[in-house]
C-alpha positions in Angstrom: 8.5 10.5 -33.4 12.2 10.0 -32.7 12.2 10.7 -29.0 14.1 9.5 -25.9 13.2 9.4 -22.3 15.7 10.2 -19.5 15.4 9.4 -15.8 17.6 8.7 -12.8 17.5 5.8 -10.4 19.9 4.9 -7.6 22.1 7.8 -8.8 22.4 6.1 -12.2 21.4 8.0 -15.4 19.2 6.1 -17.8 18.2 6.9 -21.3 15.5 5.0 -23.2 15.4 5.3 -26.9 11.6 5.0 -27.2 11.2 3.5 -30.7 14.0 1.0 -30.6 13.6 0.1 -26.9 17.3 0.4 -26.4 18.3 1.3 -22.9 21.5 3.2 -22.1 23.1 3.8 -18.8 25.3 6.8 -19.3 27.5 9.2 -17.3 26.1 12.5 -16.1 27.7 14.5 -19.0 26.0 12.7 -21.7 22.8 12.6 -19.7 22.9 16.4 -19.4 23.8 17.3 -23.0 21.3 15.0 -24.6 17.8 16.5 -25.0 14.8 14.3 -25.1 13.8 15.3 -28.7 17.0 16.2 -30.3 20.8 16.8 -29.9 22.2 20.2 -30.5 25.1 20.7 -32.9 28.6 19.9 -31.6 29.6 23.5 -31.6 26.5 24.5 -29.6 27.1 21.8 -27.1 30.7 22.7 -26.6 30.0 26.4 -26.3 27.1 25.7 -23.9 29.1 23.4 -21.5 32.8 24.3 -22.0 32.7 26.3 -18.7 31.5 23.2 -16.9 33.3 20.4 -18.6 36.6 19.9 -20.4 36.3 20.5 -24.2 38.1 17.2 -25.0 35.6 15.2 -22.8 32.7 17.0 -24.4 34.0 16.0 -27.9 34.4 12.4 -26.7 30.9 12.4 -25.4 29.6 13.8 -28.6 31.4 11.1 -30.6 29.7 8.5 -28.5 26.3 10.1 -29.1 26.8 10.3 -32.9 27.8 6.6 -32.9 24.6 5.6 -31.1 22.6 7.7 -33.6 24.3 5.9 -36.5 23.5 2.5 -35.0 19.8 3.6 -34.7 20.0 3.3 -30.9 19.3 6.9 -30.2 16.7 9.2 -31.7 15.6 6.2 -33.9 12.5 6.6 -36.1 9.2 4.9 -35.2 8.9 2.1 -37.7 5.7 0.6 -36.4 2.8 2.8 -37.5 2.5 1.0 -40.8 2.4 -2.3 -38.9 -0.5 -1.0 -36.8 -2.4 0.1 -39.9 -2.0 -3.4 -41.4 -2.9 -5.0 -38.1 -6.2 -3.1 -38.2 -7.2 -4.9 -41.4 -6.6 -8.4 -40.1 -9.5 -10.8 -39.2 -10.6 -11.0 -35.6 -9.7 -14.4 -34.3 -10.5 -15.0 -30.6 -7.6 -16.4 -28.6 -9.1 -16.2 -25.0 -12.4 -16.2 -23.3 -13.1 -15.1 -19.8 -16.0 -17.2 -18.5 -17.8 -15.3 -15.7 -18.7 -18.7 -14.4 -20.4 -17.2 -11.3 -22.1 -13.9 -10.9 -22.2 -14.5 -7.2 -19.6 -14.3 -4.5 -19.1 -15.4 -0.9 -17.4 -12.1 -0.1 -18.4 -8.4 -0.2 -15.2 -6.7 -1.1 -15.7 -2.9 -0.8 -14.1 -2.0 -4.1 -15.6 -4.8 -6.3 -16.8 -3.7 -9.7 -20.0 -5.6 -8.9 -20.5 -3.0 -6.1 -20.5 -5.7 -3.4 -24.2 -6.4 -4.2 -24.0 -8.8 -7.2 -24.4 -8.1 -10.8 -27.5 -6.1 -11.5 -28.9 -7.5 -8.3 -28.9 -10.9 -9.8 -27.0 -13.9 -8.4 -26.6 -16.5 -11.0 -24.2 -19.3 -11.9 -23.3 -20.3 -15.4 -25.0 -23.4 -16.7 -22.9 -26.1 -18.3 -24.8 -25.5 -21.5 -23.6 -21.9 -21.7 -20.1 -23.0 -20.8 -20.2 -25.7 -23.5 -21.5 -23.2 -26.1 -18.7 -20.8 -25.0 -16.1 -23.5 -25.8 -17.7 -24.2 -29.1 -17.7 -20.4 -29.9 -14.0 -20.1 -29.0 -13.1 -23.1 -31.2 -15.1 -21.8 -34.1 -13.8 -18.2 -33.9 -10.1 -19.0 -33.1 -9.1 -19.4 -36.7 -5.8 -21.1 -37.1 -4.7 -20.4 -33.5 -3.6 -23.7 -31.8 -3.1 -22.3 -28.3 -6.4 -20.9 -26.9 -7.2 -19.9 -23.3 -10.2 -20.1 -21.0 -10.2 -17.9 -17.8 -12.6 -18.9 -15.1 -13.7 -15.8 -13.3 -16.5 -14.4 -11.2 -17.7 -13.4 -8.7 -16.1 -16.5 -7.2 -15.7 -19.3 -9.7 -15.3 -22.0 -7.0 -19.0 -21.5 -6.2 -19.6 -23.3 -9.6 -16.8 -25.8 -9.4 -18.8 -28.6 -11.0 -19.3 -26.6 -14.2 -15.6 -25.6 -14.1 -14.6 -29.3 -14.2 -17.2 -30.3 -16.8 -16.0 -27.4 -19.0 -12.4 -28.5 -18.8 -13.4 -32.0 -19.7 -15.5 -30.9 -22.6 -12.7 -28.6 -24.0 -10.1 -31.4 -23.7 -12.4 -33.7 -25.6 -12.3 -31.3 -28.5 -8.6 -30.7 -28.7 -7.6 -33.4 -31.1 -10.6 -33.0 -33.3 -9.9 -29.3 -33.9 -6.1 -29.2 -33.4 -6.4 -26.9 -30.4 -4.5 -26.8 -27.1 -6.6 -25.4 -24.3 -5.0 -23.5 -21.4 -7.0 -22.8 -18.3 -6.6 -20.2 -15.6 -8.7 -19.4 -12.6 -9.0 -16.4 -10.1 -10.2 -17.2 -6.6 -10.5 -15.6 -3.3 -9.5 -18.9 -1.7 -12.3 -19.2 0.8 -13.6 -22.5 -0.8 -10.3 -24.1 -1.4 -10.1 -27.7 -0.2 -7.4 -30.3 -0.6 -9.3 -31.9 -3.5 -10.0 -28.6 -5.2 -6.3 -27.5 -4.8 -5.2 -30.8 -6.3 -7.5 -30.4 -9.2 -6.5 -26.8 -9.9 -2.8 -27.7 -9.7 -3.3 -30.4 -12.3 -5.5 -28.5 -14.7 -4.7 -24.8 -14.5 -1.7 -23.2 -16.1 -2.1 -20.3 -13.8 -3.9 -19.8 -10.5 -4.5 -16.3 -9.3 -5.0 -16.0 -5.6 -6.7 -12.8 -4.3 -5.4 -11.3 -1.0 -4.7 -7.6 -0.5 -2.0 -7.7 2.1 -1.5 -7.5 5.9 -4.2 -8.8 8.1 -5.5 -5.3 9.0 -5.7 -4.4 5.3 -7.4 -7.6 4.2 -9.9 -7.7 7.0 -11.0 -4.1 6.5 -11.7 -4.4 2.7 -12.2 -8.0 1.8 -15.0 -9.0 4.1 -17.5 -11.9 4.4 -21.2 -11.5 4.1 -21.5 -11.4 7.9 -19.0 -8.5 8.0 -16.1 -10.6 9.3 -12.5 -10.5 8.0 -11.0 -13.1 5.7 -7.3 -13.1 6.4 -7.1 -15.9 8.9 -9.4 -18.1 6.8 -7.6 -17.7 3.5 -3.9 -17.4 4.3 -3.4 -21.1 5.2 -5.2 -22.1 2.0 -3.2 -19.7 -0.1 0.0 -21.0 1.3 -1.0 -24.6 0.6 -2.0 -23.8 -3.0 1.3 -21.9 -3.5 3.3 -24.9 -2.1 1.6 -27.1 -4.7 2.4 -24.7 -7.5 6.0 -24.4 -6.5 6.4 -28.1 -6.2 4.8 -28.7 -9.7 6.8 -25.8 -11.1 3.6 -24.1 -12.4 2.6 -20.5 -12.4 0.6 -18.7 -9.7 0.5 -15.2 -8.5 -0.8 -13.3 -5.4 -3.1 -10.6 -6.6 -3.9 -7.7 -4.4 -5.5 -4.3 -4.7 -4.5 -1.1 -3.0 -6.9 1.7 -2.2 -6.9 5.0 -0.4 -7.0 3.0 2.8 -3.6 1.4 2.3 -1.4 3.9 0.5 1.5 2.4 2.4 1.1 -0.8 0.3 4.8 -1.4 0.1 4.2 -2.9 3.5 1.8 -5.4 1.9 4.4 -6.3 -0.7 7.0 -6.9 2.0 4.5 -8.9 4.0 4.0 -11.2 0.9 7.7 -11.6 0.5 8.2 -12.4 4.2 5.5 -15.1 3.7 7.6 -16.6 1.0 5.5 -15.7 -2.0 7.6 -15.1 -5.1 5.0 -14.0 -7.7 3.1 -10.9 -6.6 0.8 -8.2 -8.0 -0.8 -5.3 -6.2 -3.0 -3.2 -8.5 -4.3 0.3 -7.9 -8.1 0.3 -7.5 -10.0 2.1 -10.2 -13.2 3.7 -8.9 -15.3 6.8 -9.5 -13.7 9.9 -8.0 -16.4 10.3 -5.4 -15.7 6.8 -3.9 -13.8 7.1 -0.6 -11.5 4.2 -1.6 -10.5 5.8 -5.0 -7.0 6.9 -5.9 -6.8 10.6 -6.3 -4.3 12.8 -8.0 -3.1 14.2 -4.7 -2.0 10.7 -3.6 0.5 10.3 -6.5 3.6 11.5 -4.7 2.9 9.1 -1.8 2.4 6.3 -4.3 5.6 7.1 -6.0 7.4 6.8 -2.7 5.9 3.4 -2.2 7.2 2.3 -5.6 10.7 3.5 -4.6 10.5 1.4 -1.4 9.3 -1.6 -3.3 12.1 -1.2 -5.8 14.7 -1.2 -3.1 13.1 -4.2 -1.5 13.1 -6.1 -4.7 16.9 -5.4 -5.1 17.3 -7.6 -2.1 15.2 -10.4 -3.6 16.1 -11.2 -7.2 13.9 -14.3 -7.2 10.7 -12.3 -6.5 8.5 -11.2 -9.4 6.5 -8.1 -8.9 4.3 -7.9 -12.0 4.3 -4.2 -12.2 8.0 -4.1 -12.3 8.3 -7.1 -14.7 9.8 -6.0 -18.0 12.0 -7.9 -20.3 14.5 -5.3 -21.5 16.1 -7.8 -24.0 12.9 -8.3 -26.0 9.6 -8.5 -24.3 6.2 -8.7 -26.0 5.9 -8.9 -29.8 5.3 -5.6 -31.6 1.6 -6.4 -32.1 1.1 -6.8 -28.4 3.1 -3.6 -27.6 0.9 -1.6 -30.1 -2.5 -3.0 -29.4 -2.4 -4.2 -25.7 -4.6 -7.0 -24.2 -6.8 -7.6 -27.3 -10.1 -6.9 -25.5 -13.0 -7.0 -27.9 -11.2 -8.7 -30.8 -8.9 -11.3 -29.4 -10.3 -11.6 -25.9 -13.9 -11.5 -24.8 -15.9 -12.1 -21.6 -19.0 -14.3 -21.4 -21.7 -13.8 -18.7 -23.6 -16.7 -17.1 -26.5 -16.0 -19.5 -24.1 -16.3 -22.5 -23.8 -12.6 -23.3 -20.6 -11.4 -24.8 -18.7 -8.3 -23.8 -15.2 -7.0 -24.7 -13.8 -8.0 -21.3 -15.0 -8.7 -17.8 -14.8 -5.1 -16.8 -17.3 -4.1 -19.4 -19.8 -6.8 -18.3 -23.2 -5.3 -17.6 -22.6 -2.1 -19.6 -25.2 -2.5 -22.4 -23.2 0.0 -24.5 -20.6 -2.7 -24.9 -22.9 -5.7 -25.5 -21.5 -7.6 -28.5 -23.8 -10.7 -28.9 -24.1 -14.1 -27.3 -22.5 -17.5 -27.6 -25.7 -18.9 -29.2 -26.0 -16.5 -32.0 -22.4 -15.2 -32.2 -21.1 -11.6 -32.3 -23.7 -9.3 -33.8 -21.9 -6.0 -33.2 -18.9 -6.7 -35.4 -18.2 -3.0 -35.7 -17.4 -2.9 -32.0 -14.7 -5.7 -32.6 -13.3 -3.6 -35.4 -13.3 -0.5 -33.2 -11.4 -2.3 -30.5 -8.9 -3.6 -32.9 -8.3 -0.1 -34.1 -7.8 1.1 -30.5 -4.0 1.0 -30.8 -1.5 3.6 -29.6 -1.5 5.3 -33.0 -5.2 6.1 -32.8 -4.9 7.5 -29.3 -3.6 11.1 -29.6 -2.3 11.3 -26.0 -0.6 7.9 -26.2 1.0 8.5 -29.5 3.2 11.2 -28.0 4.0 9.4 -24.7 7.4 7.8 -24.1 5.8 4.8 -22.4 3.5 3.9 -25.3 5.3 0.7 -26.2 5.2 -0.6 -22.6 1.6 0.2 -21.6 0.1 -0.2 -25.1 -2.4 2.6 -24.4 -3.6 1.4 -21.0 -6.7 -0.5 -20.0 -9.6 0.2 -22.3 -12.1 -0.2 -19.5 -10.2 2.1 -17.1 -10.0 4.7 -19.9 -13.8 4.5 -20.6 -14.8 4.5 -16.9 -12.6 7.6 -16.2 -13.0 9.6 -19.4 -16.0 8.1 -21.2 -13.8 7.2 -24.2 -11.7 4.1 -24.6 -9.2 6.2 -26.7 -8.7 8.8 -23.9 -6.2 7.6 -21.2 -6.9 7.4 -17.5 -4.6 10.2 -16.4 -3.9 9.0 -12.8 -3.3 5.5 -14.1 -0.9 6.8 -16.8 1.1 8.7 -14.1 1.5 5.6 -12.0 2.3 3.4 -15.0 5.1 5.7 -16.2 6.8 5.7 -12.8 6.4 1.9 -12.6 8.0 1.5 -16.0 11.1 3.5 -14.9 11.6 1.3 -11.9 11.0 -1.8 -13.9 13.7 -0.8 -16.4 16.1 0.0 -13.7 15.3 -3.3 -11.8 15.9 -5.5 -14.8 19.1 -3.6 -15.6 20.4 -4.2 -12.0 19.3 -7.8 -11.9 20.7 -8.6 -15.4 24.0 -7.1 -14.3 23.8 -8.7 -10.8 23.9 -5.3 -9.2 22.0 -6.1 -6.0 22.1 -4.4 -2.7 
């Protein structure tokens, strides 16, 4: 497809050449006369618009359009499908493992994919033996990759801090022997953070993800303790302290929130985080079954779009704040493999349960349809790995014709499956939100790169 996408932001006219990724900010005449799938002949354009615009100006505009087409910066051909087909044939080397180090949690968040009641009603912590086997599995299946990653996840991973530490030590002990460089990340609700734990995380984790949903009334209504109490007052001082360490050591962190039907004014939560001094922020839309009272429904989309507009204008005032949904590198960005195939779930990235079972990612854990094997015996369902590798944008009919395909890479496979029953069929509500976010992301990076700040 040789299509373009047009949109307006802050009264500026943007045109994205989808295949090349070239972004044009144009005047209203060019914006009007360019169609998203083709450009009419010069004579047709002049006859169509001569009553509205001067003929000489129309000719000048058409000259500019023709020049962009010659430079392959407008209506460029999609050159990547053959790359995707070749990519499908490559071996599956694992680059990251998500260790569900604890299928237990000290909170009962109302939207948790563990349904607030644990995983299959079992509360279990990963043993060091399973963690050790997971490291061995990652090394063995990482091929020639040097940089490999372990994500400590839960539940709440700090409930199993001793195994976290022993796993890090074990992985480090294998680096020279196997020519590997381990990078560790952790996601925590911050309840169990202490000075010693924060020092350890700061020293050993390349990224620390800190979960908090926003303002006190939002946090305390959704992210609750076992006894039903709120969490905001307990965790905020600890999150601040952890962030201070990360800023001082110049290491990555981000504040990770979730918005639901109960805080559709989530721009206020973003502003709250900015006012607290946080610079790296993410607030994700919840994905739940349609009958869940917290779920995002289609009728909420216009209100959500308004929130993105408010966030966009707020970010124009703070060029040092990263909002991950608006974080796009318009001068390059992810490699073409990443843009085609997405996160790599099931073939480059896997999740391991406390028992050692392997799933394509943490959001598939517990769904026996997606059971792949275990760290003791390896991946038995190799066809599933192959199927996930083939789940690129060219094998997703709806994605293949969407202008945002090289930015969202076909969306989250788990969200697709949970909403449509098919990993290849997109989650429609998520797609609508994603497309709007991408427009604001493109505009924000343009304004920031040109220092056009309000």
